[in-house]
MARDRENTI-329244 format. One line per 10 residues: for each residue z, y, x of C-alpha. Coordinates in Angstrom, 3 decimals. Each point is the difference from the previous one (the first is absolute). Layout:
Z:Y:X | ...
END
This chain:
80.668:124.798:72.521 | 2.616:-1.910:2.018 | -2.484:-2.744:0.810 | -2.593:2.518:1.189 | 2.587:1.829:2.110 | 1.203:-3.179:1.706 | -3.559:-1.169:0.665 | -1.016:3.394:1.409 | 2.989:0.025:2.332 | -0.903:-3.510:1.167
-3.616:0.999:0.714 | 1.021:3.100:1.930 | 2.396:-2.003:2.185 | -2.665:-2.659:0.653 | -2.525:2.616:1.110 | 2.603:1.704:2.190 | 0.886:-3.271:1.724 | -3.664:-0.869:0.630 | -0.879:3.439:1.388 | 3.174:0.503:2.049
1.150:2.964:-2.121 | 3.704:0.741:-0.360 | 1.219:0.949:-3.490 | 2.791:2.559:0.319 | 0.270:0.808:-3.697 | -1.702:-1.176:-3.200 | 0.536:1.393:-3.505 | -2.150:-1.316:-2.877 | -0.122:2.185:-3.128 | -1.949:-0.559:-3.253
-2.712:2.543:0.927 | 0.099:0.190:3.809 | 1.274:-1.654:3.185 | 1.853:1.648:2.910 | -0.543:-1.815:3.304 | 1.451:1.117:3.330 | -1.453:-2.177:2.759 | -0.114:-0.176:3.790 | -3.294:-1.056:1.607 | -2.046:0.131:3.188
-1.025:3.661:0.507 | -3.492:-1.142:0.989 | -0.602:-1.342:-3.537 | -1.163:2.789:-2.352 | 2.254:0.765:-2.962 | -2.790:-0.445:-2.546 | -0.666:-3.485:1.404 | 3.625:-0.996:-0.568 | -0.150:1.271:-3.589 | -3.270:-1.868:-0.527
1.646:-3.290:1.037 | 2.887:0.421:-2.451 | -1.983:1.553:-2.840 | -3.022:-2.301:0.166 | 1.797:-3.335:-0.116 | 2.706:1.042:-2.462 | -2.549:1.488:-2.427 | -2.235:-3.067:0.112 | 2.743:-2.622:-0.346 | 2.000:1.856:-2.671
-3.082:0.492:-2.199 | -0.828:-3.692:0.341 | 3.504:-1.191:-0.849 | 0.819:2.641:-2.642 | -3.056:0.633:-2.249 | 1.732:2.895:-1.775 | -0.496:2.027:3.195 | -3.805:-0.214:-0.245 | -0.107:2.981:-2.353 | 1.674:2.254:2.572
-2.226:2.382:2.030 | -0.447:-0.304:3.756 | 3.136:0.975:1.898 | 0.210:3.086:2.238 | 2.440:0.613:2.820 | 1.596:2.658:2.213 | 0.928:-0.721:3.611 | 1.701:2.027:2.723 | 1.315:-0.871:3.453 | 3.377:0.552:1.642
0.332:0.570:3.732 | 2.750:-2.418:1.035 | 0.745:1.855:3.239 | 1.219:3.104:-1.789 | 3.712:0.671:0.103 | 0.616:0.756:-3.651 | 0.737:-3.145:-2.063 | -2.085:-1.026:-2.991 | 1.783:-0.287:-3.343 | -0.540:-2.785:-2.510
1.396:0.418:-3.518 | 0.789:-2.963:-2.247 | 1.595:1.392:-3.125 | 3.464:1.190:0.991 | -0.251:-1.542:3.479 | -1.265:1.839:3.049 | -1.225:-1.734:3.125 | -1.117:1.452:3.301 | -2.210:-1.241:2.787 | 1.960:0.486:3.230
-1.186:-0.305:3.567 | 1.924:-0.738:3.155 | -0.933:-0.276:3.682 | 1.328:-2.917:2.036 | -0.034:0.481:3.769 | -0.671:-3.107:2.076 | -0.277:-0.550:3.743 | -2.834:-2.058:1.487 | 1.161:-2.077:2.945 | -0.840:-3.089:2.044
-3.707:0.792:0.397 | -2.107:-1.941:2.473 | -2.075:2.005:2.473 | -3.182:-0.733:-1.956 | 1.462:1.082:-3.347 | 1.530:3.078:1.618 | -3.421:0.960:1.393 | -1.731:-0.596:-3.353 | 2.559:2.080:-1.876 | -0.171:2.807:2.557
-3.809:0.054:-0.110 | -0.128:0.152:-3.824 | 2.645:2.744:-0.032 | -1.862:2.055:2.623 | -3.281:-0.371:-1.901 | 1.744:1.257:-3.157 | 1.154:3.101:1.912 | -3.538:0.454:1.386 | -1.511:0.019:-3.517 | 2.544:2.653:-0.994
-1.327:2.147:2.867 | -3.540:-0.329:-1.337 | -1.115:-2.704:2.460 | -2.077:-2.947:-1.229 | 2.010:-3.059:1.060 | -0.072:-3.681:-1.071 | 2.685:-0.581:-2.608 | 0.748:-2.463:-2.779 | -1.916:1.172:-3.090 | 2.994:0.520:-2.311
1.971:1.741:2.753 | -3.011:2.211:0.745 | -0.115:1.084:-3.653 | 3.663:0.991:0.184 | -0.625:1.887:3.256 | -2.964:1.912:-1.459 | 2.001:0.875:-3.113 | 2.909:1.243:2.138 | -2.438:1.934:2.235 | -1.428:1.788:-3.033
3.509:0.887:-1.164 | 0.984:1.318:3.454 | -3.080:2.204:0.180 | 0.707:1.486:-3.417 | 3.598:0.748:0.926 | -0.849:1.534:3.393 | -3.205:1.824:-1.000 | -2.278:-2.350:1.886 | 2.117:-0.199:3.163 | 1.362:-3.276:1.321
3.486:-0.269:1.470 | 0.518:-1.870:3.246 | 2.701:-2.332:-1.254 | 0.358:-3.653:-0.849 | 0.008:-1.087:-3.620 | 1.265:-3.357:-1.313 | -2.755:-2.557:-0.530 | -0.260:-0.615:-3.758 | -0.324:-3.616:-1.142 | -1.342:-0.473:-3.500
1.969:-2.382:-2.194 | -2.939:-2.393:-0.565 | -0.626:-0.611:3.731 | 3.507:-0.615:1.315 | 2.783:-2.215:-1.316 | 3.515:-1.126:0.820 | 1.049:-3.644:0.067 | 3.506:-1.437:0.050 | 0.168:-3.050:2.270 | 2.513:-2.338:1.606
-1.260:0.865:3.471 | 2.746:0.132:2.641 | -1.353:3.195:1.548 | -0.042:2.080:-3.189 | 0.528:-0.466:-3.716 | -2.745:2.466:-1.018 | -3.551:0.155:1.356 | -2.653:2.626:-0.730 | -3.769:-0.395:0.087 | -1.614:3.135:1.464
-3.807:0.360:-0.147 | -1.940:0.680:3.200 | -3.722:0.659:0.186 | -1.179:-3.059:1.959 | 2.438:-2.753:-1.027 | -0.725:-1.727:-3.298 | 3.179:-0.113:-2.082 | 1.809:2.469:2.268 | 2.990:-0.767:2.230 | 3.430:-1.157:-1.102
2.987:1.738:1.559 | 3.775:-0.495:-0.476 | 2.115:2.821:-1.409 | 3.724:0.699:0.036 | 1.511:1.439:-3.184 | 3.637:1.006:-0.613 | 1.841:-2.483:-2.210 | 0.501:2.522:-2.792 | -3.749:0.777:-0.011 | -1.300:-3.564:-0.381
0.164:-0.032:-3.804 | -2.575:2.836:-0.533 | -2.618:-2.047:1.873 | -0.169:-2.310:-3.033 | -1.095:2.926:-2.218 | -3.472:1.435:-0.555 | -1.261:1.156:3.417 | -2.189:3.119:-0.167 | -1.001:0.780:3.585 | 1.096:-0.167:3.613
0.027:2.507:2.841 | -0.054:-1.045:3.642 | 1.610:2.363:2.545 | 0.567:-0.079:3.726 | 3.594:1.102:0.713 | -0.317:0.426:3.759 | 1.436:-3.399:0.929 | -0.758:-2.192:-3.028 | -2.195:-0.335:-3.088 | 1.459:0.973:-3.364
-1.357:-0.938:-3.436 | 0.856:2.098:-3.066 | -0.498:-2.060:-3.165 | -0.177:1.783:-3.364 | 1.227:-2.101:-2.941 | 0.110:0.795:-3.705 | 2.081:-1.211:-2.917 | 0.579:0.857:-3.649 | 3.459:1.442:-0.659 | 1.665:0.516:-3.358
1.727:3.378:0.113 | 3.297:0.293:-1.787 | 0.164:2.966:-2.330 | 3.220:2.043:0.389 | -0.078:1.234:-3.621 | 2.674:0.666:-0.976 | 1.312:0.390:3.579 | 3.295:-1.822:-0.489 | 0.277:-0.865:3.716 | -1.032:2.281:2.859
0.462:-0.389:3.741 | 0.046:3.516:1.510 | -0.566:0.578:3.715 | 1.137:3.113:1.870 | -1.471:0.598:3.468 | 2.335:1.594:2.520 | 0.726:0.726:3.637 | 3.215:-1.933:0.610 | -1.134:-2.986:-2.085 | -3.762:-0.305:-0.196
0.358:-1.247:-3.601 | 2.775:-0.131:-2.589 | -0.541:-1.966:-3.204 | 1.891:-0.404:-3.239 | -0.715:-1.952:-3.183 | 0.488:1.730:-3.353 | 0.005:-2.552:-2.828 | 0.601:1.300:-3.554 | 1.700:3.081:1.419 | 2.339:-2.007:2.275
-0.130:0.447:3.791 | 0.211:-3.113:2.157 | -0.953:-1.469:3.392 | -0.106:3.153:2.179 | -1.473:-0.907:3.387 | -0.660:1.864:3.267 | -2.847:-0.987:2.316 | -1.332:0.780:3.459 | 2.887:1.812:1.659 | -1.212:-1.221:3.394
-3.322:1.886:-0.280 | 1.684:3.298:0.872 | 1.597:-1.558:3.094 | -3.322:-1.410:1.197 | -1.717:3.357:-0.478 | 2.743:1.828:1.903 | -0.025:-2.489:2.889 | -3.756:0.180:0.532 | -0.044:3.792:-0.378 | 2.556:0.202:2.836
-1.978:-2.534:2.054 | -3.285:1.908:-0.462 | 1.673:3.212:1.083 | 1.260:-1.619:3.223 | -3.370:-1.641:0.726 | -1.789:3.289:-0.695 | 2.096:1.700:2.650 | -1.251:-2.622:2.483 | -3.594:0.202:-1.362 | -0.167:-3.757:-0.705
-2.620:0.300:-2.764 | -1.096:-3.665:0.055 | 3.566:-1.189:-0.506 | 0.458:2.544:-2.814 | -2.997:-1.422:-1.843 | 1.291:-3.549:0.405 | 3.460:0.750:-1.351 | -1.596:1.883:-2.895 | -1.675:-3.218:-1.120 | 3.298:-1.859:0.399
1.792:2.564:-2.150 | -2.657:-0.251:-2.701 | 0.256:-3.809:-0.103 | 3.796:0.071:-0.301 | -0.033:2.597:-2.780 | -2.777:-1.794:-1.893 | 1.939:-3.280:0.162 | 3.001:1.709:-1.600 | -2.157:1.709:-2.645 | -1.621:-3.312:-0.949
3.434:-1.582:-0.404 | 1.326:2.939:-2.042 | -3.040:0.129:-2.301 | 0.137:-3.761:-0.575 | 3.714:0.141:-0.920 | -0.634:2.852:-2.459 | -2.891:-1.842:-1.661 | 2.024:-3.223:-0.194 | 2.863:1.897:-1.637 | -2.388:1.521:-2.568
-1.464:-3.421:-0.745 | 3.471:-1.513:-0.385 | 1.085:2.767:-2.393 | -3.427:0.131:-1.730 | -0.029:3.734:0.608 | -2.659:2.642:0.509 | 0.209:1.734:3.391 | 0.266:3.803:0.052 | -0.520:1.706:3.360 | 1.213:3.500:0.733
-2.760:2.072:1.607 | 1.033:2.362:2.781 | -2.068:3.183:-0.067 | 0.427:2.825:2.468 | 2.865:-1.676:1.865 | -1.676:0.600:3.360 | -0.362:3.689:-0.771 | 3.678:0.318:-0.916 | 1.421:-1.658:3.122 | 2.119:2.479:1.933
0.361:-0.163:3.748 | -1.937:-1.829:2.716 | 2.112:-3.172:-0.204 | -0.137:-0.287:-3.804 | -3.722:0.742:0.004 | -0.582:-2.863:2.465 | 2.123:-2.424:-2.028 | -1.662:0.800:-3.330 | -3.540:0.060:1.420 | 0.386:-3.466:1.529
1.485:-1.732:-3.041 | -2.552:-2.489:-1.440 | 0.384:0.922:-3.689 | -3.665:-0.301:-0.959 | -0.402:-3.320:1.816 | 3.015:-1.485:-1.798 | -1.288:1.195:-3.381 | -3.364:-1.644:0.680 | 1.679:-3.286:0.951 | 2.173:-0.035:-3.116
-2.971:0.875:-2.199 | -2.442:-2.664:1.171 | 2.622:-2.747:0.105 | 1.258:0.842:-3.483 | -3.469:0.236:-1.547 | -0.928:-3.330:1.591 | 2.916:-1.546:-1.917 | -0.950:1.798:-3.242 | 2.932:2.443:0.128 | -0.899:3.502:-1.275
0.689:2.843:2.445 | 0.337:3.696:-0.863 | 0.504:3.117:2.104 | 2.049:2.971:-1.078 | 1.041:3.252:1.672 | 3.243:-0.226:1.954 | 0.630:3.744:-0.171 | 3.736:0.877:-0.192 | 0.998:-3.590:-0.835 | 2.396:-0.115:2.963
1.547:3.375:-0.948 | 0.482:-0.648:-3.715 | 3.087:-1.863:-1.188 | -1.018:-3.171:-1.832 | 3.197:0.091:-2.085 | -0.083:3.546:-1.433 | -3.500:1.218:0.885 | 1.190:3.137:1.819 | -0.891:1.041:3.539 | 2.408:-1.325:2.612
0.454:0.188:3.761 | -1.363:-2.389:2.596 | 2.683:0.368:2.647 | -1.673:-2.488:2.367 | -2.802:-2.540:0.069 | 2.264:-2.455:-1.801 | 2.530:2.055:-1.989 | -0.650:1.679:-3.337 | 2.498:2.188:-1.809 | -0.214:1.537:-3.478
2.348:2.969:-0.563 | -0.655:-0.072:-3.759 | 1.164:-3.509:-0.943 | 2.024:-0.770:3.132 | -2.208:-2.814:1.327 | 0.648:-0.292:3.742 | -0.618:-2.404:2.884 | -2.981:-1.429:-1.835 | -3.042:-1.100:2.015 | -2.685:2.701:-0.217
-2.932:-2.433:0.274 | 1.417:-2.197:-2.758 | 0.487:3.098:-2.145 | -3.677:0.828:0.589 | -1.148:-3.511:-0.957 | 1.948:0.132:-3.289 | -1.516:3.405:-0.790 | -3.504:-1.352:0.702 | 0.552:-2.784:-2.546 | 1.388:2.434:-2.580
-2.866:2.441:0.562 | -2.521:-2.811:-0.492 | 1.698:-1.110:-3.225 | 0.112:3.556:-1.331 | -3.698:0.538:0.637 | -1.190:-3.099:-1.835 | 2.599:0.285:-2.757 | 2.867:-2.211:-0.968 | -1.937:-1.276:-3.026 | -2.618:-1.694:2.190
-2.640:2.742:-0.130 | -3.410:-0.842:1.376 | -0.091:0.314:3.768 | -3.504:1.472:-0.131 | 1.501:3.176:-1.460 | 2.234:0.409:3.023 | -2.880:-0.876:2.337 | -2.166:2.718:-1.465 | 2.786:2.542:0.410 | -0.062:-0.516:3.764
3.775:-0.642:0.129 | -0.229:-3.793:0.266 | -2.883:-1.593:1.883 | -0.897:-3.701:-0.023 | -0.904:-1.692:3.248
END
């Protein structure tokens, strides 16, 4: 059996290399084979199976006569849309692996006038096809445009919206090359309808985003940003997800108003490494709220719009830094991340000032950043209700008093001058542990209860 298994694996890999098929997962069992592969979407699934099944059946029967008595093999095949957001799970015994996707944003620069004109023409033709106009377009790009047009019509009941959509570049018609060129390290080949081989353009990628370009590239999207061309590159990789069972180490995150995030690590029941993040977000929000009010009095609407974009960029930069530090801490401690979910906080805000502060805090955006960065690193993330965690004493479990944004006091056990956000983070970790059980109960039980939700 071992000889047959090794030979079958060798044949499958040879066929995959010849046909340009990527093998994402391969499990060979005595009575069946599981194969998860990535291939050109223009090649039919049954044709791919025919390539693997035909050669392996013929060669194995020739080399192993005992297989001649077996009947003809049957198969089952299904496809997975790689653009969907939900990851695909692969199980190997006790291991669990996930297919994760990430989008790398690159800037196209240094175009000659001819290349600029070619790119603009192809982009405009793509928009024309989306408006139902027959325009010359590269064949693969036209197929993507027609598919997107059909989707838009279904969503809008046959009506077309007058807006620009990113030009979709299929993975088999564009590629990225790393060079030693002085102008740019990375160059992209973009197909255009009347130039054989397309045009090659330089791209600028942030240093921390260069590594993903070496992974499996799924597709690209070309956008015009008003003053430059932007290319969004979707990459995919296989991530082994750590299982937090039993959950001996948990990194709990409490979202707040004074500090946008407060984290604490609970390892074997011991609290350590409390950290406070993003205090400057509140100051930025207050400054720009005051500035908008003054500009509104003078009716300077254009300036208000411009400073709104500046505010968003500054806050996003802080959120990216905070989320990265939290994920790095979880990776260092080998901990599962538990996020407290704020529900109804906007409805409970009292007063005009407090309502403005709470409504403008970017809680959801920060949670999304933490989630996708953690899952990309294979760190499990769970969400749990944050209800009353900042009002309950972590030490005795009784209701206490939140005297200010920072100070928590418990009249029952005497705890005083303790940070309220830190108290909430500890309670989030304890609530998570109580839901899944100290004996390492299956997390699926908690998921089904609706109390703990995986991301």
